[in-house]
SEROKOL-716239 format. One record per residue (C-alpha): y, z, x. Coordinates in Angstrom, 1 decimal, always signed. Example, Ala and Ser with C-alpha at 12.3 -4.5 7.8 and 13.67 -1.06 7.14 Angstrom:
% residues 2
+--------+--------+--------+
|     py |     pz |     px |
+--------+--------+--------+
|   -4.5 |   +7.8 |  +12.3 |
|   -1.1 |   +7.1 |  +13.7 |
+--------+--------+--------+
END
This chain:
% residues 116
+--------+--------+--------+
|     py |     pz |     px |
+--------+--------+--------+
|  +18.5 |  -22.2 |  +54.4 |
|  +18.0 |  -18.5 |  +54.9 |
|  +20.5 |  -15.9 |  +53.6 |
|  +20.6 |  -12.2 |  +53.8 |
|  +20.8 |  -10.8 |  +50.3 |
|  +20.9 |   -7.3 |  +48.9 |
|  +18.2 |   -6.5 |  +46.3 |
|  +18.6 |   -3.4 |  +44.2 |
|  +16.0 |   -1.2 |  +42.4 |
|  +16.9 |   +2.0 |  +40.6 |
|  +20.3 |   +2.2 |  +42.4 |
|  +18.7 |   +1.8 |  +45.8 |
|  +19.3 |   -1.4 |  +47.9 |
|  +17.6 |   -3.2 |  +50.7 |
|  +18.9 |   -6.3 |  +52.6 |
|  +16.3 |   -9.0 |  +53.2 |
|  +16.2 |  -12.5 |  +54.4 |
|  +15.7 |  -15.0 |  +51.6 |
|  +15.4 |  -18.7 |  +51.0 |
|  +16.8 |  -20.0 |  +47.7 |
|  +15.4 |  -22.7 |  +45.5 |
|  +16.9 |  -24.1 |  +42.3 |
|  +15.0 |  -25.8 |  +39.5 |
|  +16.0 |  -27.3 |  +36.2 |
|  +12.4 |  -27.7 |  +35.0 |
|  +10.6 |  -25.6 |  +32.4 |
|   +7.3 |  -26.1 |  +34.1 |
|   +7.3 |  -25.4 |  +37.8 |
|   +4.4 |  -25.8 |  +40.3 |
|   +5.1 |  -23.5 |  +43.2 |
|   +2.9 |  -25.8 |  +45.4 |
|   +5.4 |  -28.6 |  +44.8 |
|   +8.4 |  -26.6 |  +45.9 |
|   +7.3 |  -26.5 |  +49.6 |
|   +8.6 |  -23.0 |  +50.1 |
|   +9.8 |  -21.9 |  +53.5 |
|   +9.7 |  -18.3 |  +54.7 |
|   +8.1 |  -15.2 |  +53.1 |
|  +10.8 |  -14.4 |  +50.5 |
|  +12.2 |  -16.9 |  +48.1 |
|  +14.6 |  -16.6 |  +45.2 |
|  +13.8 |  -19.1 |  +42.5 |
|  +16.8 |  -19.8 |  +40.3 |
|  +15.9 |  -21.4 |  +37.0 |
|  +18.7 |  -23.5 |  +35.6 |
|  +17.4 |  -25.1 |  +32.4 |
|  +18.6 |  -23.9 |  +29.0 |
|  +15.1 |  -23.3 |  +27.4 |
|  +13.9 |  -19.8 |  +26.5 |
|  +10.8 |  -19.7 |  +28.8 |
|   +9.5 |  -21.2 |  +32.0 |
|   +5.9 |  -21.7 |  +33.0 |
|   +5.3 |  -21.1 |  +36.7 |
|   +2.1 |  -22.4 |  +38.1 |
|   +0.8 |  -20.7 |  +41.2 |
|   -2.5 |  -22.7 |  +41.4 |
|   -3.5 |  -23.5 |  +45.0 |
|   -0.7 |  -21.4 |  +46.5 |
|   -0.6 |  -18.2 |  +48.5 |
|   -0.6 |  -14.9 |  +46.7 |
|   +2.8 |  -13.5 |  +45.7 |
|   +4.4 |  -10.5 |  +44.2 |
|   +6.9 |  -11.8 |  +41.6 |
|  +10.0 |   -9.7 |  +41.0 |
|  +12.3 |  -10.6 |  +38.1 |
|  +16.0 |  -10.1 |  +38.9 |
|  +19.2 |  -10.0 |  +36.8 |
|  +22.4 |  -11.7 |  +37.8 |
|  +23.3 |   -8.8 |  +40.1 |
|  +20.0 |   -9.2 |  +42.0 |
|  +18.7 |   -5.9 |  +40.5 |
|  +14.9 |   -5.8 |  +39.9 |
|  +14.2 |   -5.7 |  +36.1 |
|  +10.4 |   -6.3 |  +36.2 |
|   +7.6 |   -7.7 |  +38.2 |
|   +4.1 |   -9.1 |  +38.4 |
|   +1.5 |  -10.4 |  +40.8 |
|   +0.3 |  -14.0 |  +41.3 |
|   -3.1 |  -13.6 |  +42.8 |
|   -5.0 |  -16.8 |  +43.0 |
|   -8.7 |  -17.3 |  +42.2 |
|  -10.9 |  -20.4 |  +41.6 |
|   -9.1 |  -21.1 |  +38.3 |
|   -5.5 |  -20.7 |  +39.5 |
|   -2.8 |  -18.6 |  +38.0 |
|   +0.2 |  -19.3 |  +35.7 |
|   +3.0 |  -17.0 |  +34.6 |
|   +5.3 |  -17.5 |  +31.7 |
|   +8.8 |  -15.8 |  +31.9 |
|  +12.2 |  -15.7 |  +30.2 |
|  +13.8 |  -14.6 |  +33.4 |
|  +16.1 |  -17.0 |  +35.3 |
|  +16.2 |  -15.4 |  +38.7 |
|  +12.9 |  -14.7 |  +40.4 |
|  +12.1 |  -13.3 |  +43.8 |
|   +8.8 |  -14.5 |  +45.2 |
|   +7.5 |  -12.2 |  +48.0 |
|   +4.5 |  -13.8 |  +49.9 |
|   +1.7 |  -11.3 |  +50.2 |
|   +0.6 |  -11.7 |  +53.8 |
|   -1.4 |   -8.6 |  +53.7 |
|   -1.8 |   -5.6 |  +51.4 |
|   +1.2 |   -3.8 |  +53.0 |
|   +3.8 |   -6.6 |  +52.8 |
|   +5.1 |   -5.8 |  +49.4 |
|   +4.7 |   -2.0 |  +49.8 |
|   +7.1 |   -2.1 |  +52.8 |
|   +9.7 |   -4.0 |  +50.7 |
|   +9.4 |   -1.7 |  +47.8 |
|   +9.1 |   +1.4 |  +49.9 |
|  +12.5 |   +0.5 |  +51.4 |
|  +14.0 |   +0.3 |  +48.0 |
|  +12.4 |   +3.5 |  +46.6 |
|  +12.9 |   +5.7 |  +49.7 |
|  +16.7 |   +5.0 |  +49.5 |
|  +16.8 |   +6.7 |  +46.1 |
+--------+--------+--------+
END
């Protein structure tokens, strides 16, 4: 189900349409989640310290780490190649932004930065 959520970066905010997925696993294969839409919030609900997120055989994503107030506290890219890609994180709320083309993420972040 899609929801409009406010994401914040450096005191600037943007409202975007998001899907939300919950997982209690400490090893997550993005391919198995069957993500809908271009922007997905992944909420990790296990009590362990870290989570391994496997992006092998998926689309390319920008990965933005969020705090409980949906403020961006860090980020990375998951760019696939012939060997796949795996991230390890301690964050429990993660925004996955599908990179449809090179401008997709820039538009999202430009909206956040230009509001500053």
